[in-house]
N, C-alpha and C positions, 0 to 999 in steps of 0.2 A: 242307936247311933244318930249322929247329926248328918244332914245332907242338905244341899242346896237343890231345890226342886222347881221345875217349871210346871205350873198347873194350867196355864193357857198361853198360847202363842201371842207374842207382842213385839212390836218394833222397839219397845223400851226394854233393854236388857236388865234394867233395875227391877223388873217385875218378878224376877226369880226370888224364892223365899228360902230362908233357913228353917228347917223343920226337924222334928224328931221322927225317925222312920224305923220300921222293922225291915229286916232283911231275911228272906227265907233261907233254909239250908242250901248249900250248893247242890246243883243237880248233876245229872250224868255228865261226866267229863269236865266238871267245873271245880274251881277252888275258891275258898273265901280268903280275901286279902284284907289285912289291916293296912290301909293306905297311909303312906308317909308323905307323898307328894303327887301332884297332878299338874301337868302342863296345860296352859291355856292355848288354844288354837282358834284361829279365825272361824272355822266351821262351828265351834261351840256357840258363838254369837249368832251365826246364821240359823242354827237349829232353834234357838230361843225365839227367833223372829219368823220361823217357818219358811225360810228362804233357802235351805240347804236341800240337796238332792235326796239325802237320807232323812226321813221324817219319822222319828220314833213316836210310839204311842204315848199319850199323856196319862199321868204325870211322869216326868223323867228327870234324871240328873244329867247335865252335860258332863263332858270330860272324856276325851278320846284315848288318853294314855296316862299311865300312872306307875308308881313304884311302891312297893310295900313288902309286908311279911305274910307268908302263907300261914293261916291259922286253922284251916279245916279243909279236908279233901272230900269231894263228892265221889260217887261210885265210878269206878273205871279209870281213876287217875293214877298213873304210875311214873309220870315224868318229873314230878316235883314232890317235895315232902314238907310236912308241917315244920315251920321255922325257916324255910328257905327265903332269902331276900331276892325278889324278882322285879323285873320290869314287865308290864302287861299292856297289850293292845286291847282297848275296851270298846271303842266307838261311842258309848255313852256310859255314865255311871261314876265317873271319876271325881265329881264334885261331892264327895262323901267320905265319911271316916272308914267305911267298909264297902266292899263290892264283891259280887260273885263274878269271876272271870273265867273264860274258857282256859282250861289248863294248857291247851295247845298254843295259846297266845301268850303264855308266860315263859320267860327265860331268865337265866341268872343275870344279875346286875354286872355289867362289865367291870373287870378288875380296875381298882383305883377310883371308881366313880361313887359319889355319895347318892342318897336318894333323890335329891333335887336335880342333879345333872342327869341321873338315870331316867327321870321322868321327862327331861327336856330334849333328849336326842332322837328318839325313835322316829316319830312322824316326819320331822323336818329333814333328817338325814336320809330317811328312806325315800322321801319325795325327791330330794336332790340326786340320790343315786339312780333311781329309776329314770328320772328325767335325763340326766347327763350321760349315764352309761348305757342303759337299756334302750331308751327312746332316742336320745340325741347323738349317741356314738361319738362323744367328744374325744378328740385325739390329742396327744401331746403336741405342743407347738401351735395349736389352734387358738383363736381368740374367742373368749366367752364373755358375752355381755349379760350381766345379772341386774335385772330391775328389782325394785323393792328390796335392795340388798341389806337394809337395816332391820328387816323383819326376820322371824324365825326361819322360814323356808329360804329366804334370800341369803341370809348369812351362812346357812348350811351349804348353799350352792357355791358361795365364794370359797368356802373351805374345801369342798369336794373338787371344784374346778382346779384349785392349786394342787391338790393331791394327784390329780390326773395329768398335771403338767401343762395346763393351759395358761395363757395370758388372760388375766381377769380384769375386765372393766366393770366397775360396780356403780350403780346409780341410786339416788334417793332424792327427796325434796328438801333434805336438811343437811347443811354443811357440817353442823355440829355432830350429828349422828354418823356422818360419813367418816369422821375422824376415827371412830371405833372400827369401821370396816377396813380402813387403810391400815390400822394397827393389826388387824387380823390377817393381813397378807395380800389384799387386793393390789394389783399393779397400778391401777388408775381409778380415780373416783370422780364422778360427774354429778352435778346437781341438775335434775331434769327440769326444774323450773326455768332454767336458762336455755333449754333445748339441748339435745345431745347428738343429733344426726351428723352434723359437720365434724364435731370433735371425734366421734367414733371413726369416721372416715379418715380423719387426719392421723389418729393413733394407729390405724391399720394400713397406712400407705395407700388409702383410697379404695381398698378392697371391701371393707365392711366386716362385721362380726360373723364368724363361722357358725356360732351357736348363740341364740338369744333365749334367755330364761325369763319368762314373763308371768309373774303372779298378779300383775297390776291391771292389764287390759286398758281399755279406753284410749286416751290420746297417746299413751306410752306405746301401745301396740301399733297405732297408726304410724308413729314416727319410726318405730323399729323396722317396719316394712321398707323404709327408705334408706336403711343403713345395714342391710344384711348382705352377706357375701353370696356369690354364685355357689350353688350347692349347699347353701346354709340351711339350718334347722331352727325354726322359730317354735319354741316349746311353750305351750299354753298350760299354765299351772293354775290360774284362777283370775278373778276379776275384782280385786280389792278396791279398785277405783269406783266401782259401782256400775260402770257401763260395759256391756258386752260388745266388743267391736266386731266389724266385719271387714273382709279384705276383698278388693276387686280381683277376680281370678286371673286377670291378665298380668297382675304383678308376680305371682309365683311362676307363671308361664314364662314371662320375659326374663326374670332374674333367676329362674331355676332353683328356687328354694322350696322347702317343705314346711307346712304348718302341721305341728304334731301335738296332739292332745296327750296330757299326762295325768293319770289317776293312779297313784302308786298302790293304794289299797285295793282298788278294783283289779289292777294287774295281778296281784297276788291271789285274789278270790277266783279269778278266771283261770289262772295257771298256778295252782298251789305249789308245785315243785319249784317253779321259777321264783315264786314269792318267798319260799324258804331260803333259796339261794341268795336273794337280794337282802333279806334280813340278816343272814349269816355274814354277808360281806360287811355290812355296817357294824355289826356286833364285833367282828374281828378288828376292824379299824378302831373301834372304841376301846377294846381290850389292849390293843397295841399302843394306845395313846395318840393315835393319828387324828382323831377328832375330839374336840373338847367344846361342848355346847356353851354358848355365852348366855348366861342368865342375868338379866339386868335388874330384876326385882322378884322378891317372894312376898306372898301375902298369906295370912291365915285363912282357913276355909270360910269363916264368916265374912271376910272381906272380898269374896269372889267378884262382886260387882265392881269394886274398885280395880281389881286386877283386869277384868275384861275391858273396863273403860280405858286402861292404858293402851290396849290394842285398838279400840274403837277410835280413840283420839289421836292415834299415830304417835304416841309418846314412847313406846317401847323400842328398845334395841335388842335384837335377839329374842330370847324367850322370857316369859313371865310364868311363874310357878306358884301354885297353891301348896301350902304345907298343912299337915294335920297329924294328930296323934303324937305330937312331939314329946309328950310326957309319958308315953306308953311304949 
């Protein structure tokens, strides 16, 4: 099979190589998948650079989530069958034509979804669900401020926020990309390069946002502290700006807000039953047609570097997906 492999960690994501590789038979509790699509996620880039909290052994193929067809079962597998079309959580391995995946991490592709969209929804919408429902307790009628709204996890948060009945204010540094977010249902869109603190206060009658979803960090986090409501929840998703901010502790004290860390995957690993419930919730939404991931571009496997550069250069809106085995 062909696979994109990382042989040494490097700040240059272009160091990843397309190679011919062998895949061992699936082990206990595993299945072999002929992958059809794999979503690109920002942690894929960080893993190549050695900057992500999970550091796989070298060599490895990035790729946290994919969709494909089950071709072989390992010992002890009874939840899927050969020929099943599934979506799979992988952590690594998806930048390849085939992968061995934990059978427990495979589930049927939601009704009405093709392989590309099936690969695009799990991580983004699970992050949004855990953040807004489990950790943020977002309520109908509250105001949700979504930063990085044109990215995969940001756009998912816009969708989930609207599903939960919130008023959604979405931000980005691009007026052009914000048009897509507005079309997806955001009530208000703001360009962060012009500042957003005063506009958020104006839109909320001076109160501020009840819940702030922040995958950006840096200056965006700093300004968010200035426009959060009493009893607000500032959800930390990540730091795509590159700077990990800090908050003077007198600010949460005086304004009565909480700073809440969100790691959707870790939440499920520490509480497997809750993790299953969270995944089932987004799968139900997907099957009911309530969520529809926005995929702005697809690339063949051999152009994985081009696909990742779309994320690195902030050119993507929503999700970017690799495709493979299109003739098989």
